[in-house]
Residue frames as qw, qx, qy, qz and C-alpha x, y, z in Angstrom:
[[0.801, -0.403, -0.327, 0.298, -16.23, 17.49, -15.24],
 [0.210, -0.967, 0.145, -0.012, -14.34, 19.85, -12.97],
 [0.686, 0.544, -0.381, 0.299, -10.62, 19.98, -13.71],
 [0.787, -0.482, -0.191, 0.335, -8.08, 18.95, -11.04],
 [0.512, 0.296, -0.018, 0.806, -5.98, 21.89, -12.25],
 [0.227, -0.758, -0.110, -0.602, -8.20, 24.36, -10.38],
 [0.011, 0.493, -0.622, 0.608, -7.07, 25.23, -6.82],
 [0.357, -0.034, 0.788, -0.500, -9.93, 23.52, -4.96],
 [0.428, 0.060, -0.644, -0.631, -11.65, 21.49, -7.62],
 [0.264, -0.253, -0.921, 0.135, -13.11, 19.11, -5.02],
 [0.077, 0.433, 0.472, -0.764, -14.92, 21.99, -3.31],
 [0.322, 0.281, -0.331, -0.841, -16.11, 23.17, -6.73],
 [0.345, -0.074, -0.884, -0.308, -17.47, 19.68, -7.40],
 [0.125, -0.386, -0.807, 0.428, -19.39, 19.71, -4.12],
 [0.172, 0.443, 0.208, -0.855, -20.88, 23.14, -4.69],
 [0.337, 0.181, -0.584, -0.716, -21.90, 22.12, -8.21],
 [0.463, -0.187, -0.845, -0.191, -23.77, 19.16, -6.69],
 [0.104, -0.109, 0.562, -0.813, -25.21, 20.91, -3.64],
 [0.681, -0.040, -0.048, -0.730, -28.86, 20.23, -4.54],
 [0.802, 0.069, -0.580, -0.124, -28.15, 16.52, -4.92],
 [0.335, 0.156, -0.729, 0.576, -26.23, 16.46, -1.64],
 [0.350, -0.114, 0.364, -0.856, -29.15, 18.11, 0.18],
 [0.795, 0.008, -0.241, -0.556, -31.68, 15.69, -1.31],
 [0.712, 0.119, -0.682, 0.121, -29.56, 12.66, -0.42],
 [0.192, 0.173, -0.649, 0.715, -28.94, 13.96, 3.11],
 [0.452, -0.302, 0.013, -0.839, -32.51, 14.97, 3.99],
 [0.835, -0.263, -0.366, -0.316, -33.94, 11.54, 4.91],
 [0.809, -0.097, -0.444, 0.372, -30.97, 10.80, 7.19],
 [0.129, 0.678, -0.223, 0.688, -30.29, 14.17, 8.80],
 [0.666, -0.642, 0.108, -0.364, -31.49, 13.12, 12.27],
 [0.967, -0.153, -0.004, 0.205, -28.82, 10.39, 12.26],
 [0.126, -0.914, 0.323, 0.210, -26.06, 12.94, 11.51],
 [0.928, 0.145, 0.240, 0.247, -24.33, 10.85, 8.84],
 [0.241, -0.598, 0.443, 0.623, -21.12, 11.53, 6.96],
 [0.738, 0.628, 0.170, -0.180, -21.44, 11.94, 3.21],
 [0.474, -0.351, 0.582, 0.560, -18.93, 10.97, 0.56],
 [0.601, 0.724, 0.043, -0.335, -19.08, 12.36, -2.97],
 [0.698, -0.110, 0.546, 0.449, -17.13, 10.32, -5.53],
 [0.134, 0.657, -0.235, -0.704, -15.92, 12.62, -8.30],
 [0.054, 0.224, -0.826, -0.515, -15.47, 9.99, -11.00],
 [0.018, 0.347, 0.937, 0.036, -18.70, 8.12, -10.27],
 [0.246, -0.275, -0.111, -0.923, -20.65, 11.33, -9.62],
 [0.641, -0.400, -0.631, -0.174, -22.27, 9.41, -6.79],
 [0.282, -0.589, 0.375, -0.658, -23.12, 10.26, -3.18],
 [0.621, -0.140, -0.757, 0.144, -22.60, 7.73, -0.40],
 [0.440, -0.654, 0.141, -0.599, -24.11, 8.14, 3.06],
 [0.608, 0.066, -0.731, 0.302, -22.46, 6.49, 6.05],
 [0.617, -0.751, -0.235, -0.020, -23.28, 6.26, 9.75],
 [0.071, 0.883, -0.370, 0.281, -20.67, 8.51, 11.35],
 [0.670, -0.551, 0.483, -0.121, -19.64, 6.02, 14.02],
 [0.911, 0.128, 0.358, 0.163, -18.86, 3.30, 11.47],
 [0.553, 0.784, -0.049, 0.279, -17.15, 5.68, 9.05],
 [0.143, -0.858, 0.421, -0.257, -14.89, 7.06, 11.75],
 [0.808, -0.371, 0.455, -0.050, -14.12, 3.58, 13.12],
 [0.886, 0.352, 0.210, 0.218, -12.77, 2.54, 9.69],
 [0.305, 0.893, -0.215, 0.251, -10.21, 5.36, 9.70],
 [0.649, 0.183, -0.489, 0.554, -6.66, 5.29, 11.00],
 [0.468, -0.626, -0.441, 0.442, -6.14, 6.52, 14.58],
 [0.282, -0.206, 0.084, 0.933, -4.46, 9.67, 13.22],
 [0.133, -0.295, -0.514, -0.795, -7.37, 10.43, 10.88],
 [0.428, -0.622, -0.655, -0.029, -9.86, 9.69, 13.67],
 [0.418, -0.481, -0.297, 0.711, -8.08, 12.20, 15.90],
 [0.070, -0.070, 0.246, 0.964, -8.51, 14.84, 13.20],
 [0.268, -0.344, -0.649, -0.623, -12.08, 13.99, 12.23],
 [0.362, -0.521, -0.739, 0.229, -13.67, 13.58, 15.67],
 [0.141, -0.492, -0.277, 0.814, -13.28, 17.25, 16.74],
 [0.118, 0.089, -0.433, -0.889, -14.33, 18.44, 13.27],
 [0.316, -0.364, -0.815, -0.323, -17.41, 16.21, 13.37],
 [0.289, -0.558, -0.623, 0.465, -18.34, 17.45, 16.86],
 [0.062, -0.386, -0.009, 0.920, -17.92, 21.08, 15.80],
 [0.186, -0.087, -0.637, -0.743, -19.93, 20.51, 12.62],
 [0.316, -0.489, -0.810, -0.070, -22.79, 18.95, 14.61],
 [0.221, -0.520, -0.425, 0.707, -22.74, 21.81, 17.10],
 [0.082, 0.364, -0.180, -0.910, -23.14, 24.25, 14.20],
 [0.687, 0.428, 0.472, -0.349, -25.77, 22.01, 12.54],
 [0.394, 0.651, -0.518, -0.390, -23.46, 21.27, 9.63],
 [0.980, 0.059, 0.186, -0.046, -22.52, 18.00, 8.00],
 [0.318, -0.569, 0.643, 0.403, -19.11, 16.58, 7.18],
 [0.825, 0.531, 0.115, -0.152, -18.91, 15.84, 3.47],
 [0.528, -0.408, 0.580, 0.468, -15.93, 14.12, 1.91],
 [0.645, 0.693, -0.134, -0.292, -15.01, 14.57, -1.72],
 [0.711, -0.294, 0.586, 0.257, -12.97, 11.79, -3.30],
 [0.549, 0.712, -0.330, -0.288, -10.94, 11.84, -6.50],
 [0.927, -0.147, 0.331, 0.098, -9.66, 8.33, -7.24],
 [0.729, 0.597, 0.002, 0.337, -7.59, 9.44, -10.23],
 [0.169, 0.770, -0.327, 0.521, -5.63, 12.11, -8.34],
 [0.654, -0.195, -0.648, 0.337, -5.77, 10.03, -5.14],
 [0.013, -0.257, 0.299, -0.919, -7.25, 12.87, -3.07],
 [0.400, -0.589, -0.700, -0.049, -9.77, 12.79, -0.27],
 [0.075, 0.220, -0.256, 0.938, -10.82, 16.03, 1.40],
 [0.195, -0.597, -0.761, 0.164, -13.48, 16.77, 4.00],
 [0.020, -0.314, -0.069, -0.947, -15.60, 19.88, 4.30],
 [0.068, 0.429, 0.723, -0.537, -18.15, 21.03, 6.89],
 [0.098, -0.204, -0.501, -0.835, -21.25, 22.02, 4.93],
 [0.383, 0.212, 0.487, -0.756, -24.66, 23.34, 5.93],
 [0.099, -0.109, -0.862, -0.485, -27.09, 20.99, 4.21],
 [0.089, 0.490, 0.750, -0.435, -30.20, 22.06, 6.14]]
């Protein structure tokens, strides 16, 4: 497992699982979902963007909406990485095509 002592261990976890992220994303790419990678479970969750964003706080929605729009414009996907032990959740725009 990737150590939380490294500067961006969540990004490292995503890049280490890039093939799995692409395979999980492929059947849903036309729907432009948001992905969530759980570090402890080593599991990928795929959510409809509208529902995912609606479940966020207004402040987080205000931050995510422009990032999601920009990612879609560039044909990228928003992928969240979650570490339940360290209580961290980070989002990254990633090209999964």
